[in-house]
VOPA-224720 format. One line per field, with one value per atom (N, C-alpha, C): atom name; residue in three letters; residue number from 1; x, z, y. Coordinates in nm, 3 decimals, m for minus. Example, Ala and Ser with C-alpha at 12.3 -4.5 7.8 and 13.67 -1.06 7.14 Angstrom:
at	c(N, CA, C, N, CA, C)
aa	c(ALA, ALA, ALA, SER, SER, SER)
i	c(1, 1, 1, 2, 2, 2)
u	c(1.319, 1.230, 1.320, 1.285, 1.367, 1.290)
w	c(0.780, 0.780, 0.780, 0.708, 0.714, 0.787)
v	c(m0.569, m0.450, m0.330, m0.225, m0.106, 0.003)
This chain:
at	c(N, CA, C, N, CA, C, N, CA, C, N, CA, C, N, CA, C, N, CA, C, N, CA, C, N, CA, C, N, CA, C, N, CA, C, N, CA, C, N, CA, C, N, CA, C, N, CA, C, N, CA, C, N, CA, C, N, CA, C, N, CA, C, N, CA, C, N, CA, C, N, CA, C, N, CA, C, N, CA, C, N, CA, C, N, CA, C, N, CA, C, N, CA, C, N, CA, C, N, CA, C, N, CA, C, N, CA, C, N, CA, C, N, CA, C, N, CA, C, N, CA, C, N, CA, C, N, CA, C, N, CA, C, N, CA, C, N, CA, C, N, CA, C, N, CA, C, N, CA, C, N, CA, C, N, CA, C, N, CA, C, N, CA, C, N, CA, C, N, CA, C, N, CA, C, N, CA, C, N, CA, C, N, CA, C, N, CA, C, N, CA, C, N, CA, C, N, CA, C, N, CA, C, N, CA, C, N, CA, C, N, CA, C, N, CA, C, N, CA, C, N, CA, C, N, CA, C, N, CA, C, N, CA, C, N, CA, C, N, CA, C, N, CA, C, N, CA, C, N, CA, C, N, CA, C)
aa	c(MET, MET, MET, LYS, LYS, LYS, SER, SER, SER, TYR, TYR, TYR, ILE, ILE, ILE, ASP, ASP, ASP, ILE, ILE, ILE, ALA, ALA, ALA, LEU, LEU, LEU, ILE, ILE, ILE, ILE, ILE, ILE, ALA, ALA, ALA, SER, SER, SER, ILE, ILE, ILE, ALA, ALA, ALA, LEU, LEU, LEU, ILE, ILE, ILE, VAL, VAL, VAL, SER, SER, SER, VAL, VAL, VAL, ILE, ILE, ILE, LEU, LEU, LEU, GLN, GLN, GLN, ASN, ASN, ASN, LYS, LYS, LYS, GLY, GLY, GLY, VAL, VAL, VAL, GLY, GLY, GLY, LEU, LEU, LEU, GLY, GLY, GLY, GLY, GLY, GLY, LEU, LEU, LEU, THR, THR, THR, ASN, ASN, ASN, THR, THR, THR, ASP, ASP, ASP, SER, SER, SER, GLY, GLY, GLY, GLY, GLY, GLY, VAL, VAL, VAL, PHE, PHE, PHE, THR, THR, THR, ALA, ALA, ALA, ARG, ARG, ARG, ARG, ARG, ARG, GLY, GLY, GLY, ILE, ILE, ILE, GLU, GLU, GLU, LYS, LYS, LYS, THR, THR, THR, LEU, LEU, LEU, PHE, PHE, PHE, TRP, TRP, TRP, VAL, VAL, VAL, THR, THR, THR, ILE, ILE, ILE, VAL, VAL, VAL, LEU, LEU, LEU, SER, SER, SER, VAL, VAL, VAL, LEU, LEU, LEU, PHE, PHE, PHE, PHE, PHE, PHE, MET, MET, MET, LEU, LEU, LEU, THR, THR, THR, VAL, VAL, VAL, ALA, ALA, ALA, SER, SER, SER, ILE, ILE, ILE, LEU, LEU, LEU, VAL, VAL, VAL, LYS, LYS, LYS)
i	c(1, 1, 1, 2, 2, 2, 3, 3, 3, 4, 4, 4, 5, 5, 5, 6, 6, 6, 7, 7, 7, 8, 8, 8, 9, 9, 9, 10, 10, 10, 11, 11, 11, 12, 12, 12, 13, 13, 13, 14, 14, 14, 15, 15, 15, 16, 16, 16, 17, 17, 17, 18, 18, 18, 19, 19, 19, 20, 20, 20, 21, 21, 21, 22, 22, 22, 23, 23, 23, 24, 24, 24, 25, 25, 25, 26, 26, 26, 27, 27, 27, 28, 28, 28, 29, 29, 29, 30, 30, 30, 31, 31, 31, 32, 32, 32, 33, 33, 33, 34, 34, 34, 35, 35, 35, 36, 36, 36, 37, 37, 37, 38, 38, 38, 39, 39, 39, 40, 40, 40, 41, 41, 41, 42, 42, 42, 43, 43, 43, 44, 44, 44, 45, 45, 45, 46, 46, 46, 47, 47, 47, 48, 48, 48, 49, 49, 49, 50, 50, 50, 51, 51, 51, 52, 52, 52, 53, 53, 53, 54, 54, 54, 55, 55, 55, 56, 56, 56, 57, 57, 57, 58, 58, 58, 59, 59, 59, 60, 60, 60, 61, 61, 61, 62, 62, 62, 63, 63, 63, 64, 64, 64, 65, 65, 65, 66, 66, 66, 67, 67, 67, 68, 68, 68, 69, 69, 69, 70, 70, 70, 71, 71, 71, 72, 72, 72, 73, 73, 73)
u	c(m4.544, m4.380, m4.291, m4.353, m4.263, m4.244, m4.377, m4.384, m4.262, m4.263, m4.186, m4.060, m4.006, m3.822, m3.837, m3.909, m3.872, m3.863, m3.922, m3.933, m3.784, m3.761, m3.617, m3.546, m3.510, m3.462, m3.409, m3.529, m3.521, m3.431, m3.499, m3.399, m3.302, m3.250, m3.068, m3.042, m3.105, m3.027, m3.011, m3.083, m3.062, m2.974, m2.960, m2.847, m2.718, m2.725, m2.597, m2.533, m2.623, m2.568, m2.531, m2.602, m2.531, m2.426, m2.379, m2.282, m2.139, m2.170, m2.088, m2.068, m2.135, m2.098, m2.060, m2.084, m2.007, m1.856, m1.843, m1.709, m1.608, m1.685, m1.591, m1.584, m1.699, m1.629, m1.503, m1.474, m1.297, m1.211, m1.225, m1.113, m1.041, m1.107, m0.987, m0.946, m0.939, m0.870, m0.720, m0.666, m0.549, m0.451, m0.500, m0.424, m0.398, m0.456, m0.426, m0.313, m0.251, m0.121, 0.002, 0.102, 0.247, 0.280, 0.220, 0.250, 0.228, 0.282, 0.273, 0.183, 0.052, m0.027, m0.062, m0.022, m0.050, 0.012, 0.141, 0.169, 0.184, 0.119, 0.144, m0.015, m0.020, m0.149, m0.178, m0.321, m0.321, m0.455, m0.424, m0.537, m0.666, m0.785, m0.926, m0.925, m0.964, m1.010, m1.111, m1.204, m1.322, m1.436, m1.490, m1.605, m1.589, m1.477, m1.422, m1.389, m1.381, m1.360, m1.530, m1.584, m1.710, m1.818, m1.800, m1.894, m1.821, m1.684, m1.619, m1.700, m1.708, m1.790, m1.948, m2.001, m2.122, m2.153, m2.023, m2.087, m2.050, m1.995, m1.965, m2.086, m2.169, m2.244, m2.374, m2.396, m2.498, m2.462, m2.382, m2.380, m2.383, m2.375, m2.415, m2.563, m2.595, m2.757, m2.840, m2.788, m2.843, m2.807, m2.725, m2.697, m2.797, m2.808, m2.917, m3.015, m3.061, m3.208, m3.256, m3.133, m3.151, m3.179, m3.085, m3.100, m3.262, m3.296, m3.419, m3.553, m3.542, m3.658, m3.613, m3.541, m3.550, m3.597, m3.564, m3.616, m3.778, m3.813, m3.945, m4.064, m4.037, m4.125, m4.248)
w	c(2.491, 2.512, 2.459, 2.457, 2.403, 2.255, 2.223, 2.058, 2.003, 2.069, 2.017, 2.033, 2.154, 2.174, 2.024, 2.033, 1.931, 1.794, 1.763, 1.647, 1.644, 1.753, 1.727, 1.741, 1.785, 1.756, 1.640, 1.536, 1.491, 1.339, 1.365, 1.266, 1.328, 1.440, 1.477, 1.402, 1.441, 1.370, 1.225, 1.140, 1.000, 0.997, 1.049, 1.034, 1.060, 1.151, 1.239, 1.118, 1.051, 0.951, 0.815, 0.765, 0.666, 0.706, 0.800, 0.860, 0.859, 0.899, 0.897, 0.742, 0.663, 0.527, 0.456, 0.483, 0.422, 0.442, 0.579, 0.601, 0.561, 0.522, 0.455, 0.315, 0.252, 0.114, 0.077, m0.016, m0.037, 0.041, 0.151, 0.227, 0.144, 0.041, m0.025, m0.107, m0.144, m0.242, m0.254, m0.129, m0.070, m0.140, m0.187, m0.222, m0.379, m0.420, m0.582, m0.600, m0.516, m0.547, m0.481, m0.526, m0.505, m0.358, m0.319, m0.163, m0.065, 0.049, 0.181, 0.266, 0.253, 0.337, 0.482, 0.492, 0.638, 0.733, 0.739, 0.851, 0.858, 0.774, 0.747, 0.842, 0.917, 0.980, 0.919, 0.844, 0.791, 0.879, 0.855, 0.993, 0.870, 0.972, 0.873, 0.882, 0.764, 0.700, 0.652, 0.677, 0.573, 0.643, 0.551, 0.579, 0.618, 0.611, 0.677, 0.798, 0.866, 0.992, 1.045, 0.989, 1.027, 1.041, 0.937, 0.938, 1.040, 1.081, 1.198, 1.331, 1.355, 1.479, 1.455, 1.357, 1.325, 1.366, 1.340, 1.352, 1.523, 1.563, 1.718, 1.815, 1.734, 1.803, 1.808, 1.677, 1.637, 1.724, 1.754, 1.853, 1.994, 2.032, 2.165, 2.199, 2.087, 2.061, 2.077, 2.000, 1.981, 2.128, 2.191, 2.307, 2.413, 2.427, 2.485, 2.495, 2.342, 2.300, 2.361, 2.345, 2.384, 2.539, 2.588, 2.725, 2.786, 2.742, 2.762, 2.702, 2.592, 2.562, 2.660, 2.696, 2.810, 2.955, 2.983, 3.126, 3.108, 2.966, 2.982, 2.993, 2.915, 2.923, 2.871)
v	c(m0.005, 0.020, m0.104, m0.176, m0.317, m0.321, m0.295, m0.292, m0.164, m0.061, 0.046, 0.013, m0.040, m0.090, m0.181, m0.281, m0.403, m0.312, m0.208, m0.171, m0.093, 0.005, 0.041, m0.018, m0.176, m0.287, m0.317, m0.338, m0.387, m0.276, m0.176, m0.070, m0.044, m0.019, m0.069, m0.152, m0.288, m0.396, m0.412, m0.357, m0.350, m0.201, m0.116, 0.009, m0.060, m0.150, m0.203, m0.289, m0.357, m0.466, m0.397, m0.243, m0.192, m0.143, m0.056, 0.008, m0.108, m0.201, m0.301, m0.368, m0.373, m0.407, m0.327, m0.142, m0.055, m0.058, m0.130, m0.102, m0.224, m0.345, m0.439, m0.435, m0.335, m0.338, m0.275, m0.349, m0.294, m0.356, m0.412, m0.468, m0.577, m0.677, m0.788, m0.709, m0.586, m0.532, m0.479, m0.521, m0.512, m0.571, m0.723, m0.818, m0.800, m0.688, m0.682, m0.621, m0.552, m0.459, m0.535, m0.474, m0.559, m0.520, m0.427, m0.365, m0.448, m0.453, m0.576, m0.444, m0.461, m0.389, m0.456, m0.593, m0.642, m0.574, m0.515, m0.500, m0.318, m0.259, m0.107, m0.056, 0.023, 0.099, 0.239, 0.196, 0.303, 0.381, 0.529, 0.602, 0.616, 0.622, 0.611, 0.788, 0.811, 0.950, 0.970, 1.105, 1.104, 1.008, 0.969, 0.879, 0.804, 0.744, 0.588, 0.597, 0.694, 0.773, 0.773, 0.841, 0.855, 0.744, 0.643, 0.539, 0.441, 0.424, 0.358, 0.399, 0.550, 0.588, 0.535, 0.591, 0.558, 0.373, 0.305, 0.177, 0.144, 0.197, 0.205, 0.262, 0.368, 0.427, 0.323, 0.277, 0.177, 0.061, 0.025, m0.124, m0.059, 0.015, 0.052, 0.093, 0.122, 0.140, 0.003, m0.108, m0.228, m0.263, m0.269, m0.344, m0.296, m0.129, m0.058, m0.078, m0.139, m0.152, m0.317, m0.400, m0.541, m0.540, m0.484, m0.506, m0.430, m0.315, m0.258, m0.323, m0.425, m0.529, m0.633, m0.689, m0.769, m0.728, m0.631, m0.541, m0.540, m0.465, m0.419, m0.539, m0.637, m0.735, m0.719)
C-alpha cells in the first residue's frame, strides 16, 4: 500500500510542478507594453481559469497524499 501512495505522490508532484510552470509562463511579458498592469485586476478566462483550478486540486491532492504517506508508514 505504501508503494502505491508513493507512486501517486510522485505523479501528483510532477503534475503540480508542470501546472505551476504553465501558469507562470508569460507573467513577465506585462512589462513590455506601455500600460500599467500592476494595479489592474484581470479576470481569468478559458484555459487560464481551468489551469488555476487544476493547480488548486493538485495541491490539495498532493497534501492529502503526503498525509496518507505519513500515516501508513
